[in-house]
Backbone bond lengths (Angstrom), bond angles and torsions (degrees), N, CA, C in turn:
res aa  C-N    CA-C-N  psi(-1)  N-CA   C-N-CA  omega(-1)  CA-C   N-CA-C  phi
1 M - - - 1.469 - - 1.485 107.31 -
2 P 1.323 117.22 134.85 1.480 118.12 -176.38 1.495 109.07 -77.55
3 M 1.357 112.13 147.51 1.470 118.63 173.12 1.535 105.68 -119.52
4 E 1.314 115.28 138.88 1.449 119.84 -178.92 1.495 105.80 -70.68
5 P 1.386 114.58 148.33 1.489 118.71 176.64 1.523 108.37 -58.81
6 D 1.329 117.58 149.53 1.424 124.65 -173.26 1.555 112.46 -51.47
7 A 1.296 118.91 -53.35 1.458 121.43 -175.20 1.496 113.55 -112.33
8 G 1.339 118.79 4.37 1.460 119.82 -177.48 1.572 108.67 83.13
9 P 1.324 113.24 145.24 1.499 118.08 -176.63 1.539 115.02 -53.05
10 A 1.296 118.42 -34.17 1.469 121.82 -175.74 1.514 110.66 -64.23
11 H 1.319 116.72 -24.87 1.486 120.01 -174.92 1.483 112.98 -114.30
12 R 1.318 117.62 18.38 1.497 118.97 -175.38 1.523 113.32 -101.85
13 G 1.341 118.92 3.72 1.457 119.67 -175.33 1.530 109.84 88.28
14 P 1.312 114.97 -163.40 1.499 116.64 -174.97 1.483 112.83 -69.65
15 A 1.307 116.60 150.21 1.467 121.72 169.28 1.523 109.11 -81.74
16 V 1.331 117.17 157.73 1.427 120.37 -178.74 1.535 109.28 -57.34
17 Q 1.309 118.72 -42.80 1.461 125.00 -178.49 1.531 110.49 -62.04
18 D 1.329 118.89 -27.70 1.489 120.45 178.86 1.514 112.12 -69.65
19 R 1.347 115.98 -16.75 1.478 121.07 -178.62 1.530 112.37 -104.59
20 Y 1.332 118.34 6.42 1.486 118.60 171.96 1.544 111.65 -70.21
21 P 1.315 116.89 143.48 1.446 117.64 173.46 1.526 113.27 -53.46
22 D 1.298 119.61 146.41 1.501 123.02 -177.50 1.526 113.02 -52.11
23 D 1.329 118.97 -38.76 1.458 120.67 -179.62 1.511 112.84 -70.69
24 F 1.306 119.12 -12.72 1.449 122.48 179.60 1.551 110.48 -113.68
25 A 1.293 117.22 23.25 1.503 121.77 -176.86 1.535 108.81 -112.07
26 W 1.366 119.20 37.26 1.442 120.48 -176.80 1.498 113.34 -116.58
27 C 1.314 117.30 1.45 1.455 121.31 -176.03 1.526 110.09 -57.03
28 Y 1.362 116.85 142.90 1.450 120.57 -178.84 1.555 109.49 -64.40
29 G 1.308 118.71 -37.30 1.452 121.02 179.67 1.494 114.68 -73.53
30 C 1.304 118.05 -50.02 1.454 123.07 -169.97 1.509 117.66 -123.26
31 G 1.308 115.38 0.89 1.501 118.06 -174.61 1.512 114.25 -74.27
32 R 1.325 118.80 119.70 1.474 121.07 -179.63 1.485 112.23 -67.11
33 H 1.372 119.36 -18.91 1.469 121.56 -179.07 1.562 113.39 -96.24
34 N 1.294 114.14 -2.08 1.498 116.75 179.39 1.520 111.44 -89.28
35 P 1.332 119.30 103.87 1.475 119.74 -173.03 1.498 114.27 -64.51
36 A 1.313 117.89 -20.27 1.504 121.47 -179.16 1.514 111.13 -98.10
37 G 1.366 117.78 -1.59 1.482 119.72 -172.74 1.520 113.32 -80.84
38 L 1.349 110.14 178.87 1.456 118.84 -179.49 1.557 115.94 -80.14
39 H 1.374 114.35 -21.88 1.436 121.87 -178.75 1.494 114.70 56.41
40 L 1.348 116.38 45.41 1.435 120.67 176.22 1.521 112.76 -63.45
41 K 1.344 115.17 146.94 1.437 120.12 -178.85 1.560 106.77 -131.30
42 T 1.325 112.04 133.03 1.486 118.84 -178.79 1.559 108.52 -118.49
43 Y 1.295 114.65 133.34 1.454 120.21 -175.42 1.521 109.02 -125.77
44 P 1.326 117.06 141.15 1.450 122.34 173.22 1.540 111.07 -62.13
45 D 1.315 117.34 143.43 1.421 124.09 176.31 1.516 107.66 -148.73
46 G 1.330 112.89 84.28 1.469 119.83 -174.96 1.530 109.61 65.18
47 D 1.332 118.01 -126.89 1.439 122.49 -178.84 1.521 110.61 -86.43
48 E 1.364 117.94 0.15 1.468 122.72 -179.74 1.487 109.07 -116.44
49 T 1.327 112.76 177.84 1.467 120.36 171.90 1.531 109.30 -127.74
50 V 1.313 116.85 159.31 1.460 120.69 179.20 1.506 112.13 -140.96
51 T 1.274 115.41 140.12 1.458 126.99 173.72 1.504 108.51 -131.90
52 V 1.342 115.63 135.45 1.454 121.40 178.94 1.516 107.52 -122.81
53 F 1.288 118.41 128.79 1.466 123.68 -179.51 1.478 110.98 -141.65
54 E 1.310 118.04 136.33 1.470 121.74 176.21 1.496 109.52 -104.16
55 P 1.314 119.42 113.57 1.453 122.06 179.61 1.480 111.11 -63.06
56 R 1.339 115.57 146.77 1.504 123.22 177.32 1.523 110.69 -98.43
57 P 1.279 119.03 169.26 1.459 119.55 -178.44 1.526 115.04 -57.76
58 E 1.341 118.14 -29.59 1.459 120.00 178.42 1.498 113.84 -72.08
59 H 1.303 116.95 -3.28 1.489 120.50 179.89 1.546 107.37 -96.87
60 M 1.290 118.79 20.25 1.494 122.81 -176.70 1.491 112.25 -81.76
61 A 1.381 115.71 138.41 1.447 123.37 169.43 1.515 109.37 -90.06
62 V 1.321 116.92 -56.57 1.440 129.03 172.54 1.542 104.79 -135.31
63 P 1.324 116.54 158.91 1.497 116.86 -179.25 1.532 113.56 -47.39
64 G 1.310 113.29 125.40 1.475 120.24 176.96 1.508 115.22 91.81
65 F 1.273 120.46 -4.43 1.473 121.93 -173.29 1.526 111.94 -136.91
66 V 1.353 112.83 147.09 1.477 121.62 -176.69 1.565 108.09 -81.50
67 Y 1.310 115.90 143.84 1.449 121.19 175.06 1.513 112.44 -76.09
68 G 1.336 115.39 147.98 1.466 120.34 -172.94 1.529 113.26 -63.04
69 G 1.320 118.86 -27.94 1.438 120.98 -177.91 1.524 112.07 -64.40
70 L 1.368 116.21 -38.29 1.424 120.25 176.70 1.547 110.89 -65.16
71 I 1.277 115.81 -41.17 1.482 120.31 179.53 1.514 110.39 -60.92
72 A 1.377 114.26 -45.50 1.481 118.09 175.74 1.479 112.39 -59.44
73 S 1.327 118.08 -42.61 1.488 121.53 -179.65 1.537 111.01 -64.63
74 L 1.317 116.62 -42.24 1.476 118.19 177.72 1.545 112.08 -60.53
75 I 1.340 116.20 -44.57 1.423 120.21 179.62 1.573 110.51 -66.36
76 D 1.313 116.48 -40.51 1.456 123.09 -178.14 1.527 108.14 -63.82
77 C 1.307 119.17 -59.38 1.469 122.29 -174.35 1.524 110.31 -62.24
78 H 1.337 116.58 -41.90 1.465 119.57 179.41 1.524 112.24 -61.62
79 S 1.341 114.27 -41.29 1.474 120.27 179.38 1.496 112.27 -66.32
80 M 1.389 117.51 -38.24 1.467 119.51 178.61 1.535 109.95 -63.72
81 A 1.342 116.96 -39.18 1.451 119.73 178.15 1.505 111.67 -66.48
82 T 1.319 114.36 -40.97 1.498 120.04 178.24 1.516 110.18 -59.95
83 A 1.315 118.65 -45.04 1.469 123.26 -179.16 1.520 109.23 -67.34
84 S 1.337 119.33 -44.08 1.452 123.62 178.85 1.526 110.30 -58.84
85 L 1.288 116.70 -45.52 1.467 120.17 178.25 1.492 112.16 -64.06
86 A 1.316 118.96 -39.15 1.475 121.09 -179.92 1.552 109.68 -65.85
87 L 1.351 118.64 -40.74 1.488 121.29 176.58 1.488 110.19 -64.27
88 Y 1.310 118.15 -41.37 1.453 124.70 -178.77 1.538 109.16 -63.22
89 R 1.306 116.63 -48.16 1.476 121.90 178.41 1.509 110.21 -62.88
90 R 1.351 117.79 -42.36 1.465 120.48 -178.82 1.548 110.47 -59.04
91 D 1.309 116.94 -33.28 1.432 121.11 -179.79 1.528 112.77 -84.28
92 G 1.329 118.66 10.07 1.419 123.40 171.01 1.515 114.64 93.55
93 H 1.343 118.83 11.64 1.430 122.76 -175.85 1.551 109.91 -99.70
94 R 1.307 113.63 159.16 1.485 122.34 171.84 1.558 107.19 -120.20
95 L 1.307 115.46 147.17 1.467 118.96 178.46 1.495 108.08 -60.13
96 G 1.308 117.11 127.55 1.424 123.56 -174.42 1.518 114.38 109.10
97 D 1.356 115.49 -13.39 1.489 118.98 173.55 1.501 108.69 -61.77
98 P 1.316 117.23 158.07 1.514 117.19 -175.80 1.545 113.57 -68.96
99 E 1.319 118.08 -21.64 1.443 119.80 179.53 1.554 109.34 -71.87
100 P 1.370 115.44 138.71 1.507 115.36 179.48 1.535 108.65 -71.24
101 V 1.300 112.74 158.44 1.463 120.42 178.67 1.537 106.33 -76.25
102 P 1.318 120.28 141.21 1.432 120.62 179.01 1.528 110.38 -68.85
103 R 1.302 117.91 149.99 1.494 122.60 -174.85 1.515 108.95 -103.79
104 C 1.313 113.93 122.67 1.440 121.44 174.51 1.513 112.85 -100.18
105 V 1.312 117.25 156.97 1.448 124.13 176.55 1.533 107.89 -127.69
106 T 1.349 114.35 160.98 1.434 120.61 -174.26 1.542 113.81 -78.70
107 A 1.291 119.18 122.15 1.459 121.39 173.72 1.546 108.98 -97.20
108 S 1.321 117.00 -32.05 1.417 119.17 178.05 1.547 107.65 -154.80
109 L 1.370 115.27 143.48 1.422 121.78 -179.91 1.528 108.19 -137.58
110 K 1.339 118.72 120.61 1.407 124.65 175.00 1.485 111.16 -122.08
111 V 1.295 118.91 124.23 1.456 120.28 -177.07 1.579 107.63 -125.82
112 D 1.346 114.93 129.15 1.476 122.37 174.71 1.534 104.08 -104.41
113 Y 1.323 115.52 120.11 1.429 122.64 176.20 1.529 106.70 -91.26
114 L 1.319 115.95 109.32 1.488 120.07 -172.71 1.507 113.35 -89.99
115 R 1.317 119.00 -31.37 1.443 123.59 176.11 1.529 109.65 -162.24
116 P 1.314 115.93 159.87 1.526 117.87 178.86 1.516 110.57 -57.62
117 T 1.357 112.92 141.56 1.462 119.85 -177.34 1.512 107.02 -104.34
118 P 1.311 117.29 123.48 1.432 121.10 -175.00 1.575 113.61 -79.30
119 L 1.304 115.09 142.62 1.499 120.36 168.25 1.490 107.73 -75.66
120 G 1.319 115.98 161.54 1.447 122.07 172.09 1.489 115.72 91.40
121 V 1.347 116.94 1.18 1.436 118.98 178.42 1.574 108.03 -132.38
122 P 1.303 117.27 146.31 1.513 114.92 174.85 1.531 111.28 -62.97
123 L 1.350 112.62 143.18 1.481 120.38 176.41 1.530 107.48 -104.33
124 T 1.294 114.15 134.24 1.473 120.18 179.11 1.520 110.50 -111.82
125 V 1.324 118.42 126.33 1.435 121.47 175.28 1.540 106.56 -109.46
126 R 1.338 115.06 129.78 1.448 120.33 174.24 1.502 108.43 -119.92
127 G 1.354 116.57 137.08 1.479 119.75 -177.34 1.474 110.57 -133.87
128 R 1.360 114.37 158.81 1.433 121.90 175.47 1.536 108.95 -150.06
129 V 1.322 114.83 144.75 1.476 120.92 177.14 1.548 108.91 -77.89
130 V 1.325 117.09 129.48 1.460 118.99 176.33 1.469 112.19 -110.32
131 E 1.335 117.82 -10.66 1.468 122.33 175.18 1.491 106.40 -155.74
132 L 1.370 116.68 134.97 1.501 124.50 -178.82 1.494 106.93 -131.07
133 G 1.311 115.67 120.33 1.435 121.72 174.18 1.536 109.86 -113.91
134 Q 1.335 115.32 -168.25 1.468 119.82 -178.86 1.489 113.89 -68.13
135 R 1.353 116.34 -39.39 1.484 120.55 -178.28 1.561 112.38 -123.97
136 K 1.311 117.52 1.21 1.447 117.90 -177.87 1.506 112.34 -140.50
137 A 1.340 115.69 161.99 1.457 122.39 174.78 1.545 108.21 -143.29
138 V 1.318 113.61 144.67 1.444 119.97 172.61 1.509 106.71 -105.55
139 V 1.316 115.40 127.21 1.467 122.01 -176.43 1.493 110.31 -120.52
140 E 1.347 117.75 136.79 1.467 120.98 172.34 1.539 104.64 -113.70
141 S 1.373 111.63 131.11 1.466 119.16 -176.51 1.529 107.15 -127.88
142 E 1.347 114.47 148.90 1.452 119.62 174.58 1.541 109.33 -127.79
143 L 1.349 115.63 138.78 1.482 120.81 -179.39 1.509 109.04 -110.14
144 Y 1.335 115.53 126.73 1.468 122.36 -178.74 1.505 109.67 -115.34
145 A 1.305 117.77 145.09 1.478 124.13 163.42 1.557 103.34 -110.90
146 G 1.328 112.53 109.94 1.501 115.72 -172.11 1.538 107.52 65.73
147 E 1.334 113.67 -122.65 1.466 119.39 -179.62 1.509 112.10 -102.85
148 T 1.327 116.90 3.28 1.470 122.46 -174.21 1.523 110.64 -94.73
149 L 1.350 117.20 121.00 1.411 122.71 175.62 1.531 108.29 -71.35
150 C 1.346 118.71 120.62 1.436 122.38 -178.04 1.514 114.03 -110.18
151 A 1.342 118.58 -29.60 1.473 121.73 -178.46 1.531 108.05 -150.74
152 R 1.336 113.05 154.62 1.456 120.20 177.71 1.526 106.84 -136.35
153 G 1.313 117.61 140.02 1.446 119.20 -178.72 1.525 111.93 -132.85
154 Q 1.325 115.51 152.28 1.472 120.37 166.36 1.479 108.46 -125.45
155 V 1.313 117.10 127.24 1.477 123.10 -174.22 1.549 109.08 -126.36
156 V 1.335 114.20 137.41 1.420 120.28 169.94 1.474 107.57 -104.64
157 A 1.376 114.36 120.67 1.432 122.50 -177.22 1.551 108.71 -111.13
158 V 1.329 117.40 138.32 1.405 121.70 178.49 1.531 107.57 -127.09
159 L 1.348 117.85 153.21 1.450 121.44 172.68 1.476 112.13 -55.39
160 A 1.267 120.95 138.55 1.481 123.44 178.42 1.542 110.86 -53.51
161 P 1.268 116.77 132.43 1.523 118.81 -175.84 1.542 107.63 -71.65
162 P 1.328 116.50 160.36 1.470 121.85 -178.82 1.523 114.26 -52.51
163 A 1.334 117.25 -34.40 1.457 119.71 -178.36 1.582 112.58 -64.00
164 M 1.336 114.59 -19.25 1.458 119.17 179.87 1.551 112.77 -101.23
165 T 1.307 115.44 -1.76 1.462 116.63 -175.31 1.535 110.00 -82.80
166 P 1.317 115.91 152.52 1.434 120.20 -177.07 1.529 113.32 -58.95
167 G 1.273 118.59 142.42 1.440 122.51 174.79 1.518 108.50 -167.44
168 P 1.311 117.09 -163.60 1.446 119.81 -175.83 1.521 113.65 -56.17
169 A 1.352 116.75 -30.58 1.476 119.94 -179.22 1.508 111.09 -86.70
170 G 1.328 117.03 -7.50 1.481 120.96 -177.60 1.487 114.02 -52.32
171 A 1.308 115.72 -46.01 1.450 119.80 -178.12 1.569 110.64 -64.90
172 E 1.339 116.84 -29.46 1.416 119.74 179.77 1.507 113.37 -71.17
173 R 1.337 115.19 -27.43 1.497 121.68 -179.33 1.528 111.56 -77.21
174 R 1.355 113.33 -22.70 1.449 115.96 -176.33 1.512 114.20 -71.07
175 P 1.321 118.67 135.72 1.463 120.46 179.39 1.533 111.47 -69.47
176 G 1.309 114.14 158.61 1.465 121.04 173.65 1.489 111.63 77.02
């Protein structure tokens, strides 16, 4: 059952995605620099993380319900932020430290759709790390509409490979 974050996202300090390096902040789901993106925000909540997102009419599968691709994106981006935060904390950092949060990418994404997810209500994703290695984390996330569990995901996140890390060509990869 979901629990709302203690003080609400507006009062929780920075989101994990706010601490990604600029060259890694372009993701459609969570990139703060992507003007067309969803701008998902993930916040620590004890040993878990939480993201709240309200789907818009364009996220419809059939009237009244969210399409599965959005649900997968919410679980994916939330889980990447959860893994990134776990690796950051493991290295002795706290969210808000001056060092940027490491960026993870998806190695595996499995989503179980448990019941239709309604439009018109905020969706809450809660995640927790179930395995933490040197370069990877396994995250389990659950997506709720209100108090109803609608989907569950397991995601393997790995640190972004060197070919994706910022460098002289980084600016050339950036849109616009």
